[in-house]
TIRO-2110 file (N, C-alpha, C; in Angstrom, 1 decimal):
// TIRO-2110
82.0, 102.0, 92.3, N, 1, A
82.8, 102.5, 93.4, CA, 1, A
82.8, 104.0, 93.2, C, 1, A
82.5, 104.7, 94.3, N, 2, A
82.7, 106.2, 94.2, CA, 2, A
84.2, 106.7, 94.6, C, 2, A
84.4, 108.0, 94.2, N, 3, A
86.0, 108.4, 94.2, CA, 3, A
86.3, 108.1, 95.6, C, 3, A
85.8, 108.5, 96.7, N, 4, A
86.2, 108.4, 98.0, CA, 4, A
86.5, 107.0, 98.3, C, 4, A
85.8, 106.1, 97.9, N, 5, A
85.9, 104.6, 98.2, CA, 5, A
87.4, 104.2, 97.7, C, 5, A
87.4, 104.7, 96.3, N, 6, A
88.6, 104.2, 95.6, CA, 6, A
89.8, 104.9, 96.0, C, 6, A
89.8, 106.1, 96.5, N, 7, A
90.9, 106.9, 97.1, CA, 7, A
91.3, 106.2, 98.5, C, 7, A
90.3, 105.8, 99.3, N, 8, A
90.5, 105.1, 100.4, CA, 8, A
91.2, 103.7, 100.2, C, 8, A
90.9, 103.0, 99.1, N, 9, A
91.5, 101.9, 98.7, CA, 9, A
93.0, 102.1, 98.4, C, 9, A
93.4, 103.1, 97.6, N, 10, A
94.6, 103.5, 97.2, CA, 10, A
95.5, 103.8, 98.6, C, 10, A
95.0, 104.4, 99.5, N, 11, A
95.6, 104.9, 100.8, CA, 11, A
96.0, 103.7, 101.7, C, 11, A
94.9, 102.5, 101.6, N, 12, A
95.1, 101.5, 102.3, CA, 12, A
96.2, 100.6, 101.9, C, 12, A
96.5, 100.5, 100.5, N, 13, A
97.5, 99.7, 100.1, CA, 13, A
98.8, 100.2, 100.4, C, 13, A
99.8, 99.3, 100.9, N, 14, A
101.0, 99.6, 101.2, CA, 14, A
101.9, 98.4, 100.8, C, 14, A
103.3, 98.6, 100.8, N, 15, A
104.2, 97.6, 100.5, CA, 15, A
104.4, 96.7, 101.9, C, 15, A
104.0, 95.6, 102.0, N, 16, A
104.0, 94.6, 103.2, CA, 16, A
105.4, 93.9, 103.3, C, 16, A
106.1, 94.0, 104.3, N, 17, A
107.4, 93.5, 104.4, CA, 17, A
107.6, 92.4, 105.6, C, 17, A
106.4, 91.8, 105.9, N, 18, A
106.3, 90.8, 106.8, CA, 18, A
104.9, 90.2, 106.7, C, 18, A
104.9, 88.8, 106.4, N, 19, A
103.6, 88.1, 106.1, CA, 19, A
103.4, 87.1, 107.2, C, 19, A
102.2, 86.7, 107.3, N, 20, A
101.9, 85.4, 108.2, CA, 20, A
101.9, 84.3, 107.2, C, 20, A
102.3, 83.1, 107.5, N, 21, A
102.5, 81.9, 106.8, CA, 21, A
101.2, 81.3, 106.2, C, 21, A
100.1, 81.8, 106.5, N, 22, A
98.9, 81.1, 106.1, CA, 22, A
98.6, 81.3, 104.6, C, 22, A
98.5, 80.3, 103.9, N, 23, A
98.2, 80.4, 102.5, CA, 23, A
96.8, 80.8, 102.1, C, 23, A
96.7, 81.4, 101.0, N, 24, A
95.3, 82.0, 100.6, CA, 24, A
94.5, 80.8, 99.8, C, 24, A
93.2, 80.9, 100.1, N, 25, A
92.5, 79.9, 99.2, CA, 25, A
92.6, 80.3, 97.6, C, 25, A
92.6, 79.1, 96.8, N, 26, A
92.9, 79.3, 95.4, CA, 26, A
91.8, 80.4, 94.9, C, 26, A
90.6, 80.3, 95.4, N, 27, A
89.6, 81.2, 94.8, CA, 27, A
89.9, 82.7, 95.0, C, 27, A
90.6, 83.0, 96.2, N, 28, A
91.0, 84.4, 96.4, CA, 28, A
92.0, 84.9, 95.4, C, 28, A
93.1, 84.0, 95.2, N, 29, A
94.1, 84.2, 94.2, CA, 29, A
93.5, 84.5, 92.8, C, 29, A
92.7, 83.6, 92.5, N, 30, A
92.2, 83.8, 91.1, CA, 30, A
91.2, 85.0, 91.1, C, 30, A
90.6, 85.4, 92.0, N, 31, A
89.9, 86.6, 92.0, CA, 31, A
90.8, 87.9, 91.8, C, 31, A
92.0, 88.0, 92.5, N, 32, A
92.9, 88.9, 92.3, CA, 32, A
93.4, 89.2, 90.9, C, 32, A
93.7, 87.8, 90.3, N, 33, A
94.3, 87.8, 89.0, CA, 33, A
93.2, 88.2, 88.0, C, 33, A
92.1, 87.7, 88.1, N, 34, A
91.0, 88.2, 87.1, CA, 34, A
90.8, 89.6, 87.4, C, 34, A
90.7, 90.1, 88.4, N, 35, A
90.5, 91.7, 88.5, CA, 35, A
91.8, 92.4, 87.8, C, 35, A
93.0, 91.9, 88.1, N, 36, A
93.9, 92.6, 87.7, CA, 36, A
94.1, 92.6, 86.1, C, 36, A
93.6, 91.6, 85.5, N, 37, A
93.9, 91.6, 84.0, CA, 37, A
93.0, 92.4, 83.3, C, 37, A
92.0, 93.2, 84.1, N, 38, A
91.2, 94.1, 83.4, CA, 38, A
91.7, 95.6, 83.2, C, 38, A
93.0, 95.7, 83.6, N, 39, A
93.7, 96.9, 83.3, CA, 39, A
93.9, 97.2, 81.9, C, 39, A
94.0, 98.5, 81.4, N, 40, A
94.3, 98.6, 80.0, CA, 40, A
95.7, 98.2, 79.5, C, 40, A
95.8, 97.7, 78.4, N, 41, A
97.1, 97.5, 77.7, CA, 41, A
97.1, 97.9, 76.2, C, 41, A
98.2, 98.2, 75.7, N, 42, A
98.3, 98.7, 74.2, CA, 42, A
97.6, 97.6, 73.4, C, 42, A
96.9, 98.0, 72.6, N, 43, A
96.0, 97.2, 71.6, CA, 43, A
95.5, 96.0, 72.3, C, 43, A
95.1, 95.9, 73.7, N, 44, A
94.7, 94.9, 74.3, CA, 44, A
95.6, 93.7, 74.3, C, 44, A
96.9, 93.8, 74.2, N, 45, A
97.8, 92.8, 74.0, CA, 45, A
98.0, 91.9, 75.2, C, 45, A
97.7, 92.6, 76.4, N, 46, A
97.8, 91.8, 77.7, CA, 46, A
99.0, 90.9, 77.7, C, 46, A
100.2, 91.7, 77.7, N, 47, A
101.6, 91.0, 77.7, CA, 47, A
102.1, 90.3, 78.9, C, 47, A
101.4, 90.4, 79.9, N, 48, A
101.8, 89.7, 81.3, CA, 48, A
101.7, 88.3, 81.3, C, 48, A
102.6, 87.5, 81.7, N, 49, A
102.4, 86.3, 82.1, CA, 49, A
102.9, 86.0, 83.5, C, 49, A
102.1, 85.2, 84.3, N, 50, A
102.3, 85.2, 85.7, CA, 50, A
102.5, 83.9, 86.1, C, 50, A
103.5, 83.6, 86.9, N, 51, A
103.8, 82.3, 87.3, CA, 51, A
103.6, 82.4, 89.0, C, 51, A
102.6, 81.7, 89.7, N, 52, A
102.1, 81.9, 91.0, CA, 52, A
102.6, 80.5, 91.9, C, 52, A
103.4, 80.8, 92.9, N, 53, A
103.8, 79.8, 93.8, CA, 53, A
102.8, 79.7, 94.9, C, 53, A
102.6, 78.3, 95.4, N, 54, A
101.9, 78.1, 96.4, CA, 54, A
102.4, 76.9, 97.4, C, 54, A
102.0, 77.0, 98.6, N, 55, A
102.5, 75.9, 99.5, CA, 55, A
104.0, 75.6, 99.6, C, 55, A
104.3, 74.3, 99.5, N, 56, A
105.6, 73.8, 99.6, CA, 56, A
106.7, 74.6, 98.5, C, 56, A
105.9, 74.7, 97.4, N, 57, A
106.8, 75.3, 96.2, CA, 57, A
107.4, 76.8, 96.5, C, 57, A
106.6, 77.6, 97.3, N, 58, A
107.0, 78.8, 97.8, CA, 58, A
108.3, 78.6, 98.6, C, 58, A
108.2, 77.8, 99.6, N, 59, A
109.2, 77.5, 100.5, CA, 59, A
110.6, 76.9, 99.9, C, 59, A
110.2, 76.1, 98.8, N, 60, A
111.3, 75.5, 98.2, CA, 60, A
112.1, 76.7, 97.4, C, 60, A
111.4, 77.5, 96.6, N, 61, A
111.9, 78.6, 95.9, CA, 61, A
112.6, 79.6, 96.8, C, 61, A
111.9, 79.9, 98.0, N, 62, A
112.6, 81.0, 98.9, CA, 62, A
114.0, 80.7, 99.3, C, 62, A
114.0, 79.3, 99.6, N, 63, A
115.4, 78.8, 100.3, CA, 63, A
116.4, 78.8, 99.1, C, 63, A
116.0, 78.4, 97.8, N, 64, A
116.9, 78.2, 96.7, CA, 64, A
117.4, 79.7, 96.3, C, 64, A
116.3, 80.5, 96.2, N, 65, A
116.6, 81.7, 95.7, CA, 65, A
117.6, 82.7, 96.8, C, 65, A
117.2, 82.7, 98.0, N, 66, A
118.1, 83.4, 99.2, CA, 66, A
119.5, 82.8, 99.1, C, 66, A
119.6, 81.4, 99.0, N, 67, A
121.1, 81.0, 98.9, CA, 67, A
121.9, 81.5, 97.5, C, 67, A
121.1, 81.5, 96.5, N, 68, A
121.6, 81.9, 95.2, CA, 68, A
122.0, 83.4, 95.3, C, 68, A
121.2, 84.1, 95.9, N, 69, A
121.5, 85.7, 96.0, CA, 69, A
122.6, 85.9, 96.9, C, 69, A
123.0, 85.2, 97.8, N, 70, A
124.1, 85.3, 98.7, CA, 70, A
125.4, 84.9, 97.9, C, 70, A
125.5, 84.2, 96.8, N, 71, A
126.7, 83.7, 96.2, CA, 71, A
126.8, 84.3, 94.8, C, 71, A
125.8, 84.7, 94.0, N, 72, A
125.9, 85.0, 92.6, CA, 72, A
125.6, 86.3, 92.3, C, 72, A
126.3, 87.0, 91.4, N, 73, A
126.1, 88.4, 91.0, CA, 73, A
124.8, 88.5, 90.4, C, 73, A
124.3, 89.7, 90.6, N, 74, A
122.9, 90.1, 90.0, CA, 74, A
123.0, 90.3, 88.5, C, 74, A
122.1, 89.6, 87.8, N, 75, A
121.9, 89.8, 86.3, CA, 75, A
120.5, 90.0, 85.8, C, 75, A
120.0, 91.0, 86.1, N, 76, A
118.6, 91.3, 85.7, CA, 76, A
118.3, 91.3, 84.3, C, 76, A
117.2, 91.0, 83.7, N, 77, A
117.0, 91.3, 82.3, CA, 77, A
116.9, 92.8, 81.9, C, 77, A
116.2, 93.3, 82.7, N, 78, A
116.2, 95.0, 82.6, CA, 78, A
117.0, 95.7, 83.4, C, 78, A
118.0, 96.5, 82.8, N, 79, A
118.9, 97.3, 83.5, CA, 79, A
118.5, 98.1, 84.7, C, 79, A
119.1, 98.1, 85.8, N, 80, A
118.8, 98.9, 86.9, CA, 80, A
118.9, 100.3, 86.6, C, 80, A
118.2, 101.2, 87.3, N, 81, A
118.4, 102.7, 87.0, CA, 81, A
119.9, 103.1, 87.1, C, 81, A
120.4, 103.9, 86.1, N, 82, A
121.8, 104.3, 86.1, CA, 82, A
122.1, 105.3, 87.4, C, 82, A
121.1, 106.0, 87.9, N, 83, A
121.3, 106.7, 89.2, CA, 83, A
120.1, 107.1, 89.6, C, 83, A
120.1, 107.5, 90.9, N, 84, A
118.8, 108.3, 91.5, CA, 84, A
119.5, 109.7, 92.1, C, 84, A
118.8, 110.7, 91.4, N, 85, A
119.3, 111.9, 91.8, CA, 85, A
118.2, 113.0, 92.3, C, 85, A
118.5, 114.1, 92.7, N, 86, A
117.5, 115.0, 93.3, CA, 86, A
116.4, 114.4, 94.0, C, 86, A
115.2, 114.7, 93.8, N, 87, A
114.1, 114.2, 94.6, CA, 87, A
113.9, 113.0, 94.7, C, 87, A
114.3, 112.0, 93.5, N, 88, A
114.2, 110.6, 93.4, CA, 88, A
115.1, 109.9, 94.5, C, 88, A
116.3, 110.4, 94.6, N, 89, A
117.3, 109.9, 95.6, CA, 89, A
116.7, 110.3, 97.0, C, 89, A
116.2, 111.5, 97.1, N, 90, A
115.7, 111.8, 98.5, CA, 90, A
114.4, 111.0, 98.9, C, 90, A
113.6, 110.7, 98.0, N, 91, A
112.6, 109.8, 98.4, CA, 91, A
112.9, 108.3, 98.6, C, 91, A
113.9, 108.0, 97.9, N, 92, A
114.4, 106.7, 98.0, CA, 92, A
115.2, 106.5, 99.3, C, 92, A
115.9, 107.4, 99.8, N, 93, A
116.7, 107.6, 101.0, CA, 93, A
115.7, 107.5, 102.1, C, 93, A
114.7, 108.3, 102.1, N, 94, A
113.8, 108.5, 102.9, CA, 94, A
112.9, 107.2, 103.3, C, 94, A
112.6, 106.4, 102.2, N, 95, A
112.0, 105.1, 102.3, CA, 95, A
112.9, 104.1, 103.1, C, 95, A
114.0, 104.1, 102.6, N, 96, A
115.0, 103.2, 103.3, CA, 96, A
115.3, 103.4, 104.8, C, 96, A
115.4, 104.6, 105.1, N, 97, A
115.7, 105.0, 106.5, CA, 97, A
114.4, 104.7, 107.3, C, 97, A
113.3, 105.0, 106.8, N, 98, A
112.0, 104.6, 107.5, CA, 98, A
112.0, 103.0, 107.8, C, 98, A
112.3, 102.1, 106.8, N, 99, A
112.3, 100.8, 107.1, CA, 99, A
113.4, 100.4, 108.0, C, 99, A
114.6, 100.9, 108.0, N, 100, A
115.7, 100.5, 109.0, CA, 100, A
115.3, 100.9, 110.2, C, 100, A
114.7, 102.3, 110.4, N, 101, A
114.2, 102.7, 111.7, CA, 101, A
113.2, 101.8, 112.4, C, 101, A
112.5, 101.3, 111.6, N, 102, A
111.4, 100.6, 112.0, CA, 102, A
111.8, 99.2, 112.5, C, 102, A
112.8, 98.6, 111.9, N, 103, A
113.3, 97.3, 112.5, CA, 103, A
114.5, 97.4, 113.3, C, 103, A
114.9, 98.6, 113.6, N, 104, A
116.1, 98.8, 114.6, CA, 104, A
117.4, 98.7, 113.9, C, 104, A
117.5, 99.0, 112.7, N, 105, A
118.9, 99.0, 112.0, CA, 105, A
119.4, 100.3, 112.3, C, 105, A
120.6, 100.5, 112.9, N, 106, A
121.2, 101.8, 113.2, CA, 106, A
121.8, 102.3, 111.7, C, 106, A
121.8, 103.6, 111.5, N, 107, A
122.4, 104.1, 110.4, CA, 107, A
123.9, 103.8, 110.3, C, 107, A
124.4, 103.3, 109.1, N, 108, A
125.6, 103.0, 108.9, CA, 108, A
126.1, 101.5, 109.2, C, 108, A
125.0, 100.7, 109.7, N, 109, A
125.3, 99.4, 110.0, CA, 109, A
124.9, 98.6, 108.6, C, 109, A
125.9, 98.5, 107.8, N, 110, A
125.8, 97.8, 106.5, CA, 110, A
125.5, 96.3, 106.5, C, 110, A
126.0, 95.7, 107.6, N, 111, A
125.8, 94.2, 107.7, CA, 111, A
124.4, 94.0, 108.0, C, 111, A
123.7, 94.8, 108.9, N, 112, A
122.3, 94.6, 109.3, CA, 112, A
121.4, 95.1, 107.9, C, 112, A
121.8, 96.1, 107.2, N, 113, A
120.9, 96.5, 106.2, CA, 113, A
121.2, 95.5, 105.0, C, 113, A
122.1, 94.8, 104.8, N, 114, A
122.4, 93.8, 103.9, CA, 114, A
121.5, 92.5, 104.2, C, 114, A
121.4, 92.1, 105.5, N, 115, A
120.6, 91.1, 105.9, CA, 115, A
119.0, 91.5, 105.5, C, 115, A
118.7, 92.6, 105.9, N, 116, A
117.4, 93.1, 105.6, CA, 116, A
117.0, 93.1, 104.1, C, 116, A
117.9, 93.6, 103.3, N, 117, A
118.0, 93.4, 101.7, CA, 117, A
117.6, 92.0, 101.3, C, 117, A
118.3, 91.1, 101.9, N, 118, A
118.2, 89.7, 101.7, CA, 118, A
116.8, 89.0, 101.9, C, 118, A
116.1, 89.8, 102.7, N, 119, A
114.7, 89.3, 103.0, CA, 119, A
113.8, 89.4, 101.7, C, 119, A
114.2, 90.4, 100.9, N, 120, A
113.4, 90.1, 99.7, CA, 120, A
113.5, 88.8, 99.0, C, 120, A
114.6, 88.0, 99.1, N, 121, A
114.6, 86.8, 98.4, CA, 121, A
114.1, 85.6, 99.2, C, 121, A
113.5, 86.0, 100.3, N, 122, A
112.6, 85.0, 101.1, CA, 122, A
111.2, 85.5, 101.1, C, 122, A
111.0, 86.6, 100.1, N, 123, A
109.5, 86.9, 100.0, CA, 123, A
108.9, 87.5, 101.3, C, 123, A
109.8, 88.0, 102.2, N, 124, A
109.3, 88.3, 103.5, CA, 124, A
108.4, 87.5, 104.2, C, 124, A
108.5, 86.2, 104.0, N, 125, A
108.0, 85.2, 104.7, CA, 125, A
106.4, 84.9, 104.0, C, 125, A
106.1, 85.5, 102.9, N, 126, A
104.9, 85.5, 102.1, CA, 126, A
104.7, 84.1, 101.7, C, 126, A
103.4, 83.5, 101.9, N, 127, A
103.1, 82.2, 101.3, CA, 127, A
102.9, 82.0, 99.8, C, 127, A
102.9, 83.2, 99.1, N, 128, A
102.8, 83.1, 97.6, CA, 128, A
103.7, 84.2, 97.0, C, 128, A
104.2, 83.8, 95.9, N, 129, A
105.1, 84.9, 95.0, CA, 129, A
104.5, 84.7, 93.7, C, 129, A
104.3, 85.8, 93.0, N, 130, A
103.8, 85.8, 91.6, CA, 130, A
104.9, 86.5, 90.7, C, 130, A
105.5, 85.6, 89.8, N, 131, A
106.4, 86.2, 89.0, CA, 131, A
105.9, 86.8, 87.7, C, 131, A
106.2, 88.2, 87.4, N, 132, A
105.6, 88.7, 86.1, CA, 132, A
106.6, 88.8, 85.1, C, 132, A
106.2, 88.4, 83.9, N, 133, A
107.2, 88.5, 82.7, CA, 133, A
106.4, 88.9, 81.5, C, 133, A
107.1, 89.6, 80.6, N, 134, A
106.6, 90.0, 79.4, CA, 134, A
107.5, 89.6, 78.1, C, 134, A
106.7, 89.5, 77.0, N, 135, A
107.5, 89.1, 75.8, CA, 135, A
108.4, 90.2, 75.3, C, 135, A
109.7, 89.7, 75.2, N, 136, A
110.8, 90.7, 74.8, CA, 136, A
110.5, 91.5, 73.4, C, 136, A
109.7, 90.9, 72.6, N, 137, A
109.5, 91.5, 71.3, CA, 137, A
108.7, 92.8, 71.5, C, 137, A
108.0, 93.0, 72.5, N, 138, A
107.0, 94.0, 72.7, CA, 138, A
107.7, 95.3, 73.3, C, 138, A
108.9, 95.1, 73.9, N, 139, A
109.6, 96.0, 74.5, CA, 139, A
109.1, 96.9, 75.7, C, 139, A
109.5, 98.2, 75.7, N, 140, A
109.2, 98.9, 76.9, CA, 140, A
107.8, 99.0, 77.0, C, 140, A
107.0, 99.2, 76.1, N, 141, A
105.5, 99.4, 76.2, CA, 141, A
104.9, 98.2, 76.9, C, 141, A
105.3, 97.2, 76.6, N, 142, A
104.8, 95.9, 77.4, CA, 142, A
105.1, 95.9, 79.0, C, 142, A
106.4, 96.5, 79.2, N, 143, A
106.8, 96.7, 80.6, CA, 143, A
105.8, 97.8, 81.3, C, 143, A
105.4, 98.8, 80.5, N, 144, A
104.3, 99.8, 81.0, CA, 144, A
103.0, 99.0, 81.2, C, 144, A
102.7, 98.3, 80.4, N, 145, A
101.4, 97.5, 80.7, CA, 145, A
101.4, 96.6, 81.9, C, 145, A
102.5, 96.1, 82.0, N, 146, A
102.8, 95.1, 83.2, CA, 146, A
102.8, 96.0, 84.5, C, 146, A
103.1, 97.3, 84.3, N, 147, A
103.2, 98.2, 85.5, CA, 147, A
101.7, 98.4, 85.9, C, 147, A
100.7, 98.5, 84.8, N, 148, A
99.3, 98.6, 85.3, CA, 148, A
98.9, 97.2, 85.8, C, 148, A
99.4, 96.3, 85.3, N, 149, A
98.8, 95.0, 86.0, CA, 149, A
99.3, 94.9, 87.4, C, 149, A
100.6, 95.4, 87.8, N, 150, A
100.9, 95.3, 89.1, CA, 150, A
99.9, 96.2, 89.9, C, 150, A
99.6, 97.4, 89.5, N, 151, A
98.5, 98.3, 90.2, CA, 151, A
97.3, 97.6, 90.5, C, 151, A
96.8, 96.9, 89.3, N, 152, A
95.6, 96.3, 89.5, CA, 152, A
95.6, 95.1, 90.4, C, 152, A
96.6, 94.3, 90.2, N, 153, A
96.9, 93.3, 91.3, CA, 153, A
96.9, 93.7, 92.9, C, 153, A
97.7, 94.8, 93.1, N, 154, A
97.9, 95.2, 94.4, CA, 154, A
96.6, 95.9, 95.0, C, 154, A
95.8, 96.5, 94.2, N, 155, A
94.6, 97.1, 94.6, CA, 155, A
93.6, 96.0, 94.9, C, 155, A
93.4, 95.1, 93.9, N, 156, A
92.5, 94.0, 94.1, CA, 156, A
92.7, 93.1, 95.3, C, 156, A
94.1, 93.0, 95.4, N, 157, A
94.6, 92.2, 96.8, CA, 157, A
94.0, 93.1, 97.8, C, 157, A
94.3, 94.4, 98.0, N, 158, A
93.8, 95.1, 99.2, CA, 158, A
92.3, 95.1, 99.4, C, 158, A
91.6, 95.2, 98.4, N, 159, A
90.1, 95.0, 98.4, CA, 159, A
89.8, 93.8, 99.1, C, 159, A
90.5, 92.8, 98.9, N, 160, A
90.2, 91.5, 99.6, CA, 160, A
90.8, 91.2, 100.9, C, 160, A
91.5, 92.2, 101.3, N, 161, A
92.2, 91.9, 102.6, CA, 161, A
93.5, 91.4, 102.6, C, 161, A
94.0, 91.3, 101.4, N, 162, A
95.3, 90.6, 101.1, CA, 162, A
96.4, 91.6, 101.0, C, 162, A
97.5, 91.4, 101.5, N, 163, A
98.7, 92.4, 101.5, CA, 163, A
99.7, 92.0, 100.4, C, 163, A
100.5, 92.8, 100.0, N, 164, A
101.3, 92.5, 98.8, CA, 164, A
102.6, 93.4, 98.8, C, 164, A
103.4, 93.0, 98.1, N, 165, A
104.6, 93.8, 97.8, CA, 165, A
105.3, 93.6, 96.3, C, 165, A
105.2, 94.6, 95.4, N, 166, A
105.9, 94.2, 94.1, CA, 166, A
107.4, 94.4, 94.4, C, 166, A
108.3, 93.5, 93.8, N, 167, A
109.6, 93.4, 94.2, CA, 167, A
110.6, 93.3, 92.8, C, 167, A
111.1, 94.4, 92.6, N, 168, A
112.2, 94.5, 91.5, CA, 168, A
113.2, 93.6, 91.8, C, 168, A
113.6, 93.5, 93.1, N, 169, A
114.9, 92.8, 93.4, CA, 169, A
114.7, 91.5, 93.2, C, 169, A
113.6, 90.7, 93.1, N, 170, A
113.4, 89.4, 92.7, CA, 170, A
114.1, 89.1, 91.4, C, 170, A
113.8, 90.1, 90.5, N, 171, A
114.3, 90.0, 89.1, CA, 171, A
115.9, 90.1, 88.8, C, 171, A
116.5, 90.4, 89.9, N, 172, A
117.9, 90.6, 90.0, CA, 172, A
118.6, 89.3, 89.5, C, 172, A
117.9, 88.0, 89.7, N, 173, A
118.6, 86.8, 89.4, CA, 173, A
117.7, 86.1, 88.3, C, 173, A
117.6, 86.8, 87.2, N, 174, A
116.6, 86.4, 86.0, CA, 174, A
117.1, 85.1, 85.5, C, 174, A
118.4, 84.7, 85.2, N, 175, A
118.8, 83.5, 84.7, CA, 175, A
118.4, 82.4, 85.8, C, 175, A
118.4, 82.5, 87.0, N, 176, A
118.0, 81.4, 87.9, CA, 176, A
116.5, 81.4, 87.8, C, 176, A
115.8, 82.4, 87.7, N, 177, A
114.2, 82.4, 87.8, CA, 177, A
113.8, 81.7, 86.5, C, 177, A
114.4, 82.1, 85.4, N, 178, A
114.1, 81.5, 84.1, CA, 178, A
114.2, 80.0, 84.1, C, 178, A
115.4, 79.5, 84.7, N, 179, A
115.5, 77.9, 84.8, CA, 179, A
114.5, 77.4, 85.7, C, 179, A
114.3, 78.1, 86.9, N, 180, A
113.4, 77.7, 87.8, CA, 180, A
112.0, 77.3, 87.2, C, 180, A
111.6, 78.3, 86.6, N, 181, A
110.1, 78.3, 86.2, CA, 181, A
110.1, 77.8, 84.6, C, 181, A
111.2, 77.4, 84.1, N, 182, A
111.3, 76.9, 82.8, CA, 182, A
110.6, 77.8, 81.7, C, 182, A
111.1, 79.0, 81.8, N, 183, A
110.5, 80.0, 80.9, CA, 183, A
111.5, 80.2, 79.6, C, 183, A
110.9, 80.5, 78.5, N, 184, A
111.7, 80.7, 77.4, CA, 184, A
112.5, 82.0, 77.3, C, 184, A
113.5, 81.9, 76.5, N, 185, A
114.5, 83.0, 76.5, CA, 185, A
113.9, 84.3, 76.0, C, 185, A
112.7, 84.3, 75.5, N, 186, A
112.0, 85.5, 74.8, CA, 186, A
111.2, 86.1, 75.8, C, 186, A
111.2, 85.7, 76.9, N, 187, A
110.3, 86.4, 78.0, CA, 187, A
111.1, 87.1, 79.0, C, 187, A
110.8, 88.3, 79.1, N, 188, A
111.6, 89.4, 80.1, CA, 188, A
111.1, 89.2, 81.3, C, 188, A
112.0, 88.8, 82.5, N, 189, A
111.6, 88.9, 83.7, CA, 189, A
111.6, 90.2, 84.4, C, 189, A
110.4, 90.7, 84.8, N, 190, A
110.3, 92.0, 85.3, CA, 190, A
110.3, 92.3, 86.9, C, 190, A
109.5, 91.4, 87.6, N, 191, A
109.5, 91.6, 88.9, CA, 191, A
108.7, 90.4, 89.6, C, 191, A
108.8, 90.3, 90.9, N, 192, A
107.9, 89.5, 91.6, CA, 192, A
106.8, 90.2, 92.5, C, 192, A
105.7, 89.6, 92.9, N, 193, A
104.9, 90.3, 93.9, CA, 193, A
104.7, 89.1, 95.0, C, 193, A
105.2, 89.4, 96.0, N, 194, A
104.8, 88.6, 97.4, CA, 194, A
103.5, 88.9, 97.9, C, 194, A
102.8, 88.0, 98.2, N, 195, A
101.6, 88.3, 98.9, CA, 195, A
100.9, 87.2, 99.6, C, 195, A
100.1, 87.7, 100.6, N, 196, A
99.4, 86.8, 101.6, CA, 196, A
98.9, 87.7, 102.8, C, 196, A
98.6, 87.2, 103.9, N, 197, A
98.0, 88.0, 105.0, CA, 197, A
99.2, 88.7, 105.7, C, 197, A
99.1, 90.1, 106.0, N, 198, A
100.1, 90.7, 106.6, CA, 198, A
100.2, 90.3, 108.1, C, 198, A
101.5, 90.4, 108.5, N, 199, A
101.9, 90.2, 110.1, CA, 199, A
101.8, 91.6, 110.4, C, 199, A
100.7, 92.0, 111.0, N, 200, A
100.7, 93.4, 111.5, CA, 200, A
101.3, 93.7, 112.8, C, 200, A
101.9, 92.6, 113.4, N, 201, A
102.6, 92.9, 114.6, CA, 201, A
104.0, 93.0, 114.4, C, 201, A
104.6, 92.8, 113.2, N, 202, A
105.9, 92.9, 112.8, CA, 202, A
106.3, 94.4, 112.6, C, 202, A
107.4, 94.9, 113.2, N, 203, A
107.7, 96.4, 113.0, CA, 203, A
107.9, 96.7, 111.6, C, 203, A
108.3, 95.9, 110.8, N, 204, A
108.5, 96.4, 109.3, CA, 204, A
107.4, 96.9, 108.7, C, 204, A
106.3, 96.6, 109.2, N, 205, A
104.7, 96.9, 108.7, CA, 205, A
104.4, 98.3, 109.4, C, 205, A
105.1, 98.8, 110.1, N, 206, A
104.4, 99.9, 111.1, CA, 206, A
104.7, 101.3, 110.5, C, 206, A
105.4, 101.4, 109.3, N, 207, A
105.6, 102.8, 108.7, CA, 207, A
105.0, 102.7, 107.4, C, 207, A
104.8, 104.0, 107.0, N, 208, A
104.1, 104.2, 105.5, CA, 208, A
104.9, 105.4, 104.9, C, 208, A
105.1, 105.3, 103.6, N, 209, A
105.7, 106.3, 102.9, CA, 209, A
104.8, 107.3, 102.5, C, 209, A
105.1, 108.5, 102.3, N, 210, A
104.3, 109.6, 102.0, CA, 210, A
104.5, 109.8, 100.5, C, 210, A
103.6, 110.8, 99.8, N, 211, A
103.6, 111.2, 98.5, CA, 211, A
104.0, 112.6, 98.3, C, 211, A
104.6, 113.0, 97.2, N, 212, A
105.0, 114.3, 97.0, CA, 212, A
104.0, 115.2, 96.7, C, 212, A
103.9, 116.5, 97.0, N, 213, A
102.8, 117.4, 96.7, CA, 213, A
102.7, 117.6, 95.3, C, 213, A
101.5, 118.0, 95.0, N, 214, A
101.2, 117.9, 93.4, CA, 214, A
102.2, 119.0, 92.7, C, 214, A
102.5, 120.1, 93.3, N, 215, A
103.2, 121.1, 92.6, CA, 215, A
104.7, 120.7, 92.4, C, 215, A
105.2, 119.5, 93.1, N, 216, A
106.4, 118.9, 92.7, CA, 216, A
106.5, 118.1, 91.4, C, 216, A
105.4, 117.7, 90.9, N, 217, A
105.5, 116.7, 89.8, CA, 217, A
104.4, 117.0, 88.7, C, 217, A
103.7, 118.1, 88.9, N, 218, A
102.7, 118.5, 87.8, CA, 218, A
103.0, 119.8, 87.3, C, 218, A
102.9, 119.9, 86.0, N, 219, A
103.0, 121.3, 85.4, CA, 219, A
101.7, 121.6, 84.6, C, 219, A
101.1, 122.6, 84.8, N, 220, A
99.7, 122.9, 84.4, CA, 220, A
100.1, 123.8, 83.0, C, 220, A
99.3, 123.5, 81.8, N, 221, A
99.5, 124.3, 80.7, CA, 221, A
98.1, 124.8, 80.2, C, 221, A
98.0, 126.1, 80.2, N, 222, A
96.5, 126.7, 79.9, CA, 222, A
95.9, 127.1, 81.0, C, 222, A
94.6, 127.5, 80.9, N, 223, A
93.8, 128.1, 82.1, CA, 223, A
93.2, 127.0, 82.8, C, 223, A
93.5, 127.1, 84.2, N, 224, A
92.8, 126.1, 85.2, CA, 224, A
91.5, 126.7, 85.4, C, 224, A
90.5, 125.7, 85.6, N, 225, A
89.0, 126.1, 86.0, CA, 225, A
88.8, 125.7, 87.3, C, 225, A
88.5, 126.6, 88.1, N, 226, A
88.0, 126.5, 89.7, CA, 226, A
86.5, 126.1, 89.8, C, 226, A
86.4, 124.8, 90.6, N, 227, A
85.2, 124.4, 90.9, CA, 227, A
84.3, 125.1, 91.9, C, 227, A
END
């Protein structure tokens, strides 16, 4: 693949927030997983473990998790950010406003925004959810490796015409998910990835986030060479 093709793939990928119910063939899911596992990991540890739901199991989980999320306090394995400040808060706010504007939620309507947030726990209607976990003993570097896996997964999915959205929100109820998937206590629940075919008619899929200009996040050291 040439750079322009790769860059086009990166540009085409987006966080899908409304899916068609149609399930994916097993072979397509396996292609995505096999491609994603080729990303680099420290000492080739490949720390990710993935639990994938299909068919009725996805529906059973979405109903149970949504109900749980409306009644129980969040208890993630990995602490949420202590704060968003400066440009990080600005980008986060802009993304939220874009979503709310797209689905007709007026600013300040906390009930409507809360309902939209709860869509996370229904996987935005996706037919599949992949839960990503890592071994606790490997610590933060395993989390970084799993971040690479997420990138590989979402890009492989995009290349096959499959939409996806990584969801930290799903990990908010780690004890529930650990029990549901019968995971051992020594695995850290990091996130979910909802995936399937996008519902391109849904307004939640009508917006795209932008990216900060290079000079906001890159510092050059030494002499640059112009081509």
